[in-house]
C-alpha positions in Angstrom: 0.3 0.0 0.2 2.8 2.2 0.9 4.4 1.5 -2.4 1.4 2.4 -4.2 0.8 5.5 -2.2 4.2 7.2 -2.4 4.9 9.3 -5.5 6.3 6.6 -7.9 7.4 6.8 -11.3 7.9 3.7 -12.5 4.0 3.0 -10.4 2.6 6.0 -12.6 4.1 4.9 -15.8 2.1 1.5 -15.7 -1.2 1.9 -17.2 -3.8 -0.5 -15.7 -5.4 -2.3 -18.2 -7.7 -5.1 -16.4 -8.7 -7.9 -19.3 -11.4 -10.4 -18.8 -10.9 -13.5 -20.5 -13.9 -15.8 -21.5 -14.6 -19.0 -23.5 -17.6 -19.8 -25.4 -19.8 -22.5 -24.8 -19.1 -25.1 -27.1 -17.1 -23.3 -29.3 -13.2 -23.4 -29.9 -12.6 -19.9 -29.1 -12.2 -17.0 -26.5 -13.1 -13.6 -26.0 -10.7 -10.8 -24.1 -12.8 -8.1 -22.3 -10.7 -4.6 -21.8 -11.1 -1.1 -20.8 -9.2 -0.1 -23.8 -11.1 1.3 -26.9 -12.1 -1.0 -29.9 -10.2 1.4 -32.3 -7.1 1.4 -30.3 -4.2 -0.6 -32.2 -1.2 0.4 -30.4 0.6 -1.3 -27.3 0.5 0.4 -23.5 4.5 0.5 -23.8 5.1 1.3 -27.6 4.1 2.9 -30.7 3.5 -0.9 -32.5 0.5 -0.7 -34.4 0.7 -4.9 -34.3 -2.6 -5.7 -36.5 -0.8 -3.5 -39.1 2.3 -3.3 -39.1 4.7 -5.0 -42.1 6.8 -7.7 -41.4 10.1 -7.3 -40.4 13.4 -7.6 -43.0 14.4 -10.9 -41.0 10.5 -12.1 -41.2 10.9 -11.4 -44.9 14.2 -12.6 -45.5 13.2 -16.0 -44.1 10.4 -16.5 -45.9 12.5 -16.4 -49.5 15.2 -18.7 -47.8 12.2 -21.6 -46.7 10.1 -20.7 -49.3 7.3 -20.9 -47.1 4.4 -18.1 -46.0 4.6 -19.3 -42.3 1.9 -16.2 -41.7 -1.2 -17.9 -44.0 0.1 -21.9 -44.3 -2.6 -24.2 -42.3 -0.4 -26.8 -40.4 0.1 -30.3 -41.4 -0.8 -33.7 -40.4 2.1 -33.8 -38.8 2.1 -30.9 -37.1 -1.0 -31.8 -35.4 -0.3 -35.0 -34.1 3.0 -33.7 -33.0 1.1 -30.6 -31.3 -1.3 -33.4 -29.9 1.4 -35.6 -28.4 3.0 -32.7 -26.7 -0.2 -32.6 -24.3 -1.0 -29.0 -26.0 -3.7 -30.1 -28.2 -7.1 -32.1 -27.8 -6.5 -35.7 -27.1 -6.9 -37.8 -30.6 -9.6 -40.9 -29.3 -8.7 -44.6 -31.4 -12.1 -46.0 -30.2 -15.8 -44.7 -30.0 -18.8 -46.6 -28.8 -22.3 -45.2 -29.9 -25.2 -45.6 -28.1 -27.6 -45.8 -30.0 -32.0 -46.5 -29.1 -31.6 -49.9 -31.4 -28.0 -51.1 -29.1 -24.3 -50.1 -29.3 -21.6 -49.8 -32.5 -18.0 -49.6 -31.8 -16.1 -47.9 -34.0 -12.1 -48.4 -34.4 -11.0 -44.7 -35.1 -7.8 -43.2 -37.5 -6.7 -40.5 -36.0 -3.1 -40.7 -37.8 -4.4 -41.0 -41.0 -7.4 -38.2 -40.7 -6.8 -35.9 -37.0 -8.9 -33.2 -38.2 -11.9 -35.7 -38.8 -11.6 -37.9 -35.8 -11.0 -34.7 -33.7 -14.1 -33.1 -35.4 -16.0 -36.4 -34.0 -14.6 -36.8 -31.0 -15.0 -33.2 -29.4 -18.5 -33.1 -30.4 -18.9 -37.0 -28.9 -17.6 -35.3 -25.5 -19.7 -32.4 -25.7 -22.9 -34.2 -26.6 -23.5 -32.3 -29.8 -24.7 -35.6 -31.1 -27.0 -37.2 -28.2 -30.6 -37.2 -29.9 -30.0 -37.0 -33.4 -31.9 -38.8 -35.8 -30.9 -41.6 -38.1 -32.1 -39.0 -40.5 -31.2 -41.3 -44.1 -31.2 -45.2 -44.2 -31.0 -46.5 -47.5 -30.9 -50.3 -47.8 -27.8 -52.4 -48.8 -26.1 -48.7 -49.1 -25.7 -47.0 -45.8 -27.3 -45.4 -42.6 -26.7 -41.7 -42.0 -26.8 -38.9 -38.7 -25.0 -36.1 -37.5 -27.5 -33.6 -38.0 -29.1 -31.9 -35.4 -31.8 -30.7 -37.6 -32.9 -34.2 -38.5 -33.4 -33.0 -42.1 -29.7 -34.0 -44.2 -29.2 -29.9 -44.6 -27.7 -29.3 -41.0 -24.5 -29.3 -38.8 -21.7 -27.5 -38.7 -17.6 -28.6 -37.5 -15.9 -28.1 -33.8 -14.8 -24.8 -35.7 -18.0 -23.4 -36.5 -18.2 -23.6 -40.2 -16.7 -26.6 -42.7 -13.4 -28.1 -42.7 -11.3 -30.0 -46.0 -11.4 -33.3 -46.9 -8.8 -35.9 -45.7 -7.8 -39.0 -48.1 -5.7 -41.6 -47.5 -4.4 -44.1 -49.5 -5.0 -46.8 -46.8 -8.8 -46.0 -46.0 -10.8 -46.9 -48.6 -14.9 -48.0 -49.1 -13.5 -51.3 -50.1 -15.3 -52.8 -47.3 -19.1 -52.7 -45.4 -18.9 -50.7 -41.7 -17.0 -48.2 -43.0 -17.5 -45.1 -41.0 -17.1 -42.0 -43.2 -18.2 -38.4 -43.4 -21.1 -37.0 -45.1 -20.8 -33.5 -47.1 -22.1 -31.6 -50.4 -19.2 -31.1 -52.4 -15.1 -31.5 -51.9 -14.0 -29.7 -48.8 -17.6 -28.9 -47.4 -17.2 -31.6 -43.9 -19.2 -30.5 -40.7 -21.4 -32.7 -38.3 -23.2 -35.7 -40.5 -21.6 -39.3 -40.9 -22.7 -42.1 -42.0 -21.8 -46.0 -42.1 -21.5 -48.4 -45.2 -23.3 -51.8 -44.8 -21.9 -52.4 -48.5 -18.4 -51.8 -50.5 -18.6 -48.7 -51.7 -15.9 -47.9 -53.9 -17.5 -44.9 -56.3 -17.1 -43.2 -52.4 -13.5 -43.4 -52.5 -11.7 -39.5 -52.7 -14.8 -37.9 -52.4 -15.5 -38.7 -48.9 -13.3 -39.1 -45.8 -13.2 -42.7 -44.3 -12.1 -42.2 -40.5 -13.3 -45.4 -38.7 -15.0 -49.1 -39.4 -17.1 -50.8 -37.3 -14.9 -53.3 -35.0 -18.2 -54.3 -32.8 -22.1 -54.2 -33.2 -22.3 -55.0 -37.4 -25.7 -56.5 -36.5 -26.8 -53.3 -35.4 -25.9 -51.7 -38.4 -28.3 -54.3 -40.4 -30.9 -53.9 -38.2 -31.3 -50.4 -38.6 -30.8 -50.2 -42.4 -33.4 -53.0 -42.7 -36.3 -50.6 -41.1 -38.9 -49.3 -42.7 -38.5 -45.9 -44.2 -40.4 -43.4 -46.6 -39.1 -44.0 -50.1 -39.4 -40.5 -51.1 -37.2 -39.2 -48.5 -35.8 -42.1 -47.0 -36.3 -41.2 -43.5 -37.0 -44.0 -41.2 -41.4 -43.8 -40.2 -40.0 -44.9 -36.9 -37.0 -42.1 -35.2 -33.9 -43.8 -34.6 -32.2 -42.2 -32.3 -28.1 -41.6 -30.8 -28.7 -41.7 -27.4 -24.7 -40.6 -26.9 -21.2 -41.6 -28.1 -18.1 -42.7 -25.8 -15.0 -42.2 -27.1 -11.3 -43.4 -25.5 
């Protein structure tokens, strides 16, 4: 108290700016609330405009030497895996159990081959995002589809709020039944919807991201695929829902 009350030039030079840090519910983002004006882009102690300043000579030289645009490039799969293994990122699980109203389906996941897809699925699962979702589209001798909160086939989003890119891998193909794959509306439009095949579907290779295989509960998949559906919409007459998804 005496120090603060004294005529201390060091304290007088410090501008008190308490900052509140808050997270968003079920979103991978955070917010900083401060007393500073939104148009104030200068730091407290310098005249730097960190939002609009040009890169330094060292930054430009480093970019030319490596040929990399380190400011705008996306992280590679190896970068994502390395960050996760260091404990700084979301753990990538290798097993998931889909608890449905007709029984349990166990998946083996492939986090090393498609880390973003597995992360998206597992974070949604842990957050309870999929709970209560309908199997809204079922085509006999083809596949069963779910993951849309609207239950219409046009809803859903990734854990990053929008869409994310495909992650095709040469070792993961639609070459067998009970393949877990992402539904999409075209290239790089993955959100939250996914489907499970009941037959080999090779025409889907390099169009949909395979990120898992059914390891247990094949009979549940078959039972779901055989329910009666509206021939115009492929939607079951009786609701089949996801109760929850466990990951480990």
